[in-house]
C-alpha atoms as one frame of an Amber mdcrd trajectory, in Angstrom:
protein
-195.550 -87.833 -13.882-197.779 -88.372 -16.626-198.683 -84.731 -16.481-194.927
 -83.791 -16.854-194.603 -85.633 -19.667-198.126 -84.424 -21.281-197.143 -80.699
 -20.527-193.762 -81.574 -21.996-195.416 -82.758 -25.427-197.436 -79.472 -25.217
-194.304 -77.234 -25.134-192.607 -79.450 -27.663-195.317 -79.022 -30.015-195.498
 -74.908 -29.555-191.802 -75.016 -30.645-192.109 -77.351 -33.866-189.128 -75.835
 -35.843-187.078 -75.768 -32.693-187.983 -79.205 -31.856-187.332 -80.737 -35.007
-183.759 -79.240 -35.765-183.065 -80.853 -32.038-184.073 -84.142 -33.460-182.118
 -83.744 -36.644-179.289 -83.085 -34.541-179.217 -86.186 -32.481-180.971 -88.541
 -34.848-178.170 -87.993 -37.366-175.399 -88.764 -34.959-177.236 -91.775 -34.642
-177.304 -92.746 -37.251-173.910 -92.511 -38.215-172.963 -94.265 -34.899-175.713
 -97.464 -36.140-174.087 -97.142 -39.328-170.719 -97.347 -38.827-170.954-100.005
 -36.330-172.996-102.096 -38.597-169.978-101.754 -41.337-167.580-102.881 -38.704
-169.962-105.601 -37.350-170.730-106.835 -41.268-167.023-107.196 -41.543-166.194
-109.192 -38.558-169.103-111.247 -39.577-168.202-112.256 -43.306-164.527-112.505
 -41.800-165.163-114.759 -39.265-167.357-116.651 -41.991-164.523-116.999 -44.484
-162.615-118.447 -41.475-165.455-121.281 -40.771-165.618-122.128 -44.713-161.796
-122.659 -45.038-161.080-124.440 -41.538-162.640-127.122 -39.661-163.925-126.278
 -36.411-164.078-129.495 -35.420-160.069-130.273 -35.770-157.486-129.270 -33.073
-153.835-129.168 -33.609-151.711-130.096 -30.602-147.887-129.421 -30.501-145.513
-129.682 -27.480-145.891-127.435 -24.194-143.786-125.463 -22.297-143.979-125.408
 -18.351-141.350-123.685 -15.653-139.044-123.607 -18.680-138.961-126.827 -19.388
-140.552-128.324 -22.802-143.579-130.808 -22.676-142.978-133.695 -25.284-145.088
-135.720 -26.821-144.456-138.942 -26.252-146.324-142.182 -26.724-148.130-141.628
 -23.146-149.162-138.396 -24.205-150.618-139.640 -27.275-152.661-142.335 -25.502
-153.858-139.626 -22.822-154.811-137.422 -25.560-156.808-140.146 -27.304-159.885
-140.098 -24.658-160.944-137.138 -25.922-161.340-137.309 -29.608-162.512-139.379
 -31.827-159.879-139.781 -34.447-156.465-139.006 -32.581-153.421-138.747 -35.396
-149.796-137.928 -34.036-147.418-136.697 -36.796-143.842-135.982 -37.416-142.503
-132.962 -38.876-139.058-132.884 -40.910-137.111-130.597 -43.610-135.990-131.850
 -46.440-134.167-130.325 -49.396-133.630-131.969 -52.887-130.471-132.043 -54.959
-131.619-128.721 -56.806-132.203-126.668 -53.333-135.738-127.303 -53.098-136.854
-126.998 -49.728-139.890-128.739 -48.495-141.539-130.083 -45.274-142.416-133.744
 -45.265-145.014-134.741 -42.403-144.710-138.536 -41.316-148.304-139.717 -40.694
-150.870-142.345 -40.204-154.221-143.517 -42.225-155.652-141.870 -39.109-154.280
-138.480 -40.410-155.528-138.389 -43.689-159.085-139.089 -41.689-158.468-136.214
 -39.587-157.426-133.649 -42.094-159.513-134.797 -44.361-157.086-134.716 -47.641
-158.348-135.639 -50.740-156.485-136.976 -54.017-156.191-134.980 -56.970-154.174
-137.281 -59.065-152.023-140.728 -58.327-153.057-142.830 -55.008-152.132-143.024
 -51.601-148.675-143.864 -50.368-148.323-147.563 -48.781-147.301-148.035 -44.975
-143.400-149.203 -44.719-142.354-147.631 -48.038-140.825-144.562 -49.105-143.454
-143.012 -51.483-144.449-139.701 -50.622-147.887-137.825 -51.288-147.296-133.879
 -52.594-149.879-130.936 -51.315-150.819-129.096 -54.386-148.380-126.148 -54.112
-145.312-128.326 -53.554-146.531-130.835 -56.141-146.643-127.802 -59.234-142.869
-126.704 -57.334-141.673-130.344 -57.880-143.157-130.618 -61.492-141.569-126.719
 -62.587-138.324-127.034 -60.636-137.241-130.868 -60.438-139.366-132.112 -63.652
-140.846-134.508 -61.373-144.139-135.951 -61.867-146.372-139.008 -60.099-144.568
-142.188 -60.899-141.252-139.842 -60.505-138.389-140.650 -58.328-136.993-137.692
 -55.987-133.364-137.694 -54.225-133.779-135.354 -50.958-131.467-134.609 -48.319
-132.029-134.508 -44.331-129.683-133.340 -42.003-129.615-134.697 -38.653-128.095
-133.336 -35.382-126.573-135.911 -32.761-126.068-135.690 -29.225-123.169-133.453
 -29.287-124.416-131.226 -31.861-122.445-132.542 -34.618-124.685-132.336 -37.783
-124.710-135.570 -40.307-126.754-135.414 -43.708-128.841-138.153 -44.766-129.843
-138.935 -48.675-132.978-140.407 -49.462-134.917-141.104 -52.505-138.647-140.765
 -52.707-141.281-141.992 -55.012-143.919-139.379 -55.871-147.373-141.386 -55.933
-150.144-139.007 -55.445-150.968-135.376 -55.347-153.651-133.802 -53.428-156.271
-131.367 -54.120-155.762-127.793 -52.922-156.861-126.958 -49.458-156.386-122.855
 -48.842-153.986-124.159 -46.158-150.427-124.679 -45.093-151.442-128.753 -46.204
-150.506-127.497 -49.967-147.048-126.779 -48.975-146.460-130.268 -47.463-145.231
-133.059 -48.119-146.511-136.671 -46.728-144.757-140.114 -45.978-145.514-142.995
 -43.497-144.763-142.489 -39.948-142.503-145.464 -39.403-140.238-144.873 -42.336
-140.202-140.810 -40.777-139.164-141.885 -37.348-136.582-144.717 -39.054-134.832
-142.318 -41.137-134.645-139.134 -38.259-134.472-141.784 -34.707-137.121-139.773
 -33.235-138.943-141.510 -30.228-141.621-138.534 -29.799-144.018-136.606 -32.079
-144.149-133.821 -33.357-147.575-132.835 -33.314-151.182-134.500 -32.981-154.287
-133.760 -35.087-157.556-134.825 -33.047-160.847-134.688 -34.412-163.837-134.090
 -32.648-167.813-134.974 -33.489-169.032-131.714 -32.805-167.572-128.371 -32.964
-169.110-128.030 -29.472-166.804-130.057 -27.956-164.066-128.276 -28.986-163.432
-125.972 -25.844-163.594-128.831 -23.578-161.659-131.421 -24.946-159.283-128.145
 -25.841-158.707-127.522 -21.840-158.479-130.982 -20.963-155.484-131.394 -23.509
-153.937-128.238 -22.239-154.178-129.426 -18.263-151.660-132.376 -20.188-149.143
-129.342 -20.685-149.241-129.168 -24.133-150.293-126.467 -26.495-153.402-126.611
 -28.610-154.478-124.347 -31.627-157.578-124.454 -33.765-159.409-122.562 -36.161
-161.173-120.705 -32.931-157.677-118.979 -32.283-158.315-117.277 -35.346-162.227
-116.457 -34.669-160.899-114.884 -31.418-158.261-113.116 -32.896-160.837-111.393
 -35.830-163.609-110.896 -33.102-160.708-109.104 -30.806-159.697-106.818 -33.912
-162.913-106.181 -35.145-164.436-105.167 -31.579-161.632-102.568 -31.377-161.781
-101.050 -34.643-165.566-100.860 -34.613-165.403 -99.493 -31.197-162.821 -96.722
 -32.560-165.257 -95.752 -35.724-168.393 -95.391 -33.205-165.785 -93.255 -31.113
-164.924 -90.848 -34.314-168.846 -91.091 -35.839-170.100 -89.971 -32.386-168.988
 -86.841 -32.632-171.770 -85.372 -34.038-173.701 -86.228 -31.187-171.904 -83.297
 -29.158-173.162 -81.051 -31.545-176.612 -82.909 -30.650-176.315 -82.747 -27.176
-175.078 -78.938 -27.057-178.217 -77.960 -29.309-180.291 -79.304 -26.437-178.554
 -77.776 -23.629-178.535 -74.127 -25.280-182.469 -74.824 -26.437-183.309 -75.645
 -23.130-181.505 -72.473 -21.763-183.361 -70.556 -23.752-186.772 -72.347 -23.218
-185.640 -71.659 -19.225-185.575 -67.395 -20.118-188.623 -67.764 -21.987-190.489
 -69.569 -19.270-189.146 -67.770 -16.021-192.555 -65.877 -15.402-194.492 -69.351
 -15.804-191.498 -71.056 -13.659-192.111 -68.502 -11.168-195.976 -68.957 -11.028
-195.474 -73.009 -10.890-193.541 -72.296  -7.799-195.666 -69.984  -6.235-198.612
 -72.258  -6.451-196.427 -74.892  -4.085-194.295 -76.683  -7.152-190.901 -78.091
  -5.446-187.474 -77.868  -7.265-188.010 -81.909  -7.887-191.225 -80.751  -9.829
-189.471 -78.258 -11.951-186.722 -80.476 -12.712-189.212 -83.373 -13.752-190.880
 -80.973 -16.118-187.752 -79.891 -17.752-186.369 -83.442 -18.114-189.251 -84.701
 -19.467-188.806 -83.103 -22.420-185.388 -84.102 -22.684-186.595 -87.746 -22.389
-188.874 -87.616 -25.111-186.573 -85.701 -27.590-184.364 -88.951 -26.722-186.966
 -91.345 -27.419-187.667 -89.780 -30.579-184.363 -89.000 -31.713-183.314 -92.660
 -30.892-186.261 -94.002 -33.140-185.482 -91.932 -35.809-181.623 -91.935 -35.475
-182.308 -95.968 -35.867-184.614 -95.790 -38.871-181.869 -93.246 -40.406-179.070
 -95.833 -39.598-180.943 -98.644 -40.936-181.142 -96.424 -44.161-177.234 -95.479
 -44.032-176.402 -98.715 -43.459-178.628-100.366 -46.231-176.688 -97.177 -48.715
-173.403 -98.371 -47.411-174.304-102.381 -48.087-175.545-101.064 -51.927-172.473
 -98.788 -52.824-169.528-100.298 -50.958-169.878-103.931 -51.391-169.469-103.861
 -55.235-166.980-101.513 -55.052-164.920-103.730 -52.658-165.500-106.945 -54.709
-164.789-105.096 -57.962-161.898-103.173 -56.826-160.132-105.057 -53.930-160.737
-108.676 -56.038-162.209-110.300 -52.659-164.619-113.100 -52.710-168.085-111.992
 -52.700-170.232-111.980 -50.118-174.035-111.390 -49.157-174.037-108.389 -47.213
-171.355-105.713 -46.099-172.885-104.644 -43.335-175.254-106.612 -40.384-177.977
-104.641 -38.389-179.049-106.565 -35.221-180.993-105.620 -32.321-177.992-104.621
 -29.927-176.895-101.967 -32.568-180.333-100.623 -32.539-180.970-100.821 -28.499
-177.477 -99.219 -28.433-178.147 -96.021 -30.593-181.563 -95.792 -28.798-179.915
 -95.645 -25.586-177.338 -93.228 -27.068-179.752 -90.681 -27.779-181.899 -90.878
 -24.890-178.853 -90.640 -22.005-177.241 -87.897 -24.331-180.484 -86.275 -24.271
-180.954 -86.920 -20.406-177.416 -85.572 -19.506-177.785 -82.210 -21.731-181.110
 -81.523 -20.220-179.484 -81.674 -16.291-177.986 -78.164 -16.128-180.845 -76.424
 -17.577-183.505 -78.147 -15.039-181.027 -77.352 -12.273-180.920 -73.498 -13.225
-184.677 -73.815 -13.876-185.386 -75.271 -10.274-182.941 -72.765  -8.480-184.926
 -69.633 -10.066-186.556 -67.286  -7.322-189.639 -67.417  -7.721-190.279 -63.540
  -6.244-187.386 -62.249  -8.922-189.294 -64.751 -11.859-192.799 -63.003 -11.483
-191.288 -59.911 -11.664-190.358 -60.575 -15.382-193.444 -60.361 -16.967
C-alpha cells in the first residue's frame, strides 16, 4: 500500500500543472461550502445568543393542557404538584380590560413570588399592596396610558371587564384602579401588561382556577427535567429553549440548502478528476500492460489509481479548509459592518463561526468526491487487456 502511494506521488509530481488545476477545482468547492456553512452557523449562534441574553433560561411558563380533547385546568392541587419542581412557583391569572377611552390592556393577577420569578424591576413609583385595587404598569402600557388616558403614577383610571355567566350571558363590571408604579422595559410581552393583586383579580372575575404558573429554577440545566415532569401532569410548558430549538431547526435547514447550492462547484472538481484520470489511463496504457504482465492483479491497478485520488482528496481538503477560513474571514470583515449599518441590527462580535465540525466536513467532502470520481477510471484501467496494452508502444 505504501508503494502505491509513493508511485502515486511520483505520478502527480510529473504532471504538476494538471495536478494543481485539479486541486484548485476541489479546494474552491470545499472553500465555498466551508464559507457558506460558517455564515449559517454564525447567524444561528448570534440568534441563539440574543435569545439567551433577552430571556431567562431558568424560567418555565406553565399553561393549561389538553388531554383526549379535555382541557386540563390549573387548580390548587396542580399548583402544589408543580411546586415540587421549582425554587419559586408563582401562579397567576390573566384577564382583558378596557378603559372608558377604549384602551385595551391585559391585567395579570399576581403574588409577590411572581415578581421574583420574572425578576421585575420598578422604574418609578412603588410596588402594589395586597388586598388593594392598585396596579403596576409595564413600560409600554404605561406610556400608552400617559398619552391616551392622561394617567400617570398616583392617578386613578376607570376600566371595565366583560364576564360571561354559565349560560353565556355577558355582563360588564366597572373597576377603578390606582396606578402606583411603572416597570423598567424588558423587551417582552411584560411591557404591554398591567399587574394587580391576585386575590383582587380572582374576586373580580370569580375564577377558582389559574391561567398559568411561572416556575423559576436554580440552574438552566434543570429546565429539561423539570419541564418533562410538569408535562406529565397534563400541563403545557413553554421556555426560552423552545425559541432556541426553533432557531436551530430553521438555521440548520437554511445552512443545509446554502451548502447544497455552494457544493455544485464540487461537481466541477469531480468531473475534472474523472477527465484527468481517464486521460491518465490512456497515457499509461503501456505501463499498465507491463504491470499486469509481471503479475499485478486488477486490485493492484485499482489501488494504484485510487491512491492518486486519495492524495488529491487529502491535499484538496486541506487547501479547501484554508481557503474556506479565508473566505469566512472575508465574509465577516465585509458583511458584518454592512448588516450593522444597513439593517440597523444590534452589533455582534462575528458574523461567521468556524468550528472543527465544519472543517472536518469540508475535508471529508473533498476526500469522498475525489475517491468516487476515481472509481470509474481505476476500474477501466484494471480491465485493460495486458496483451493489447503492450502493443501500444
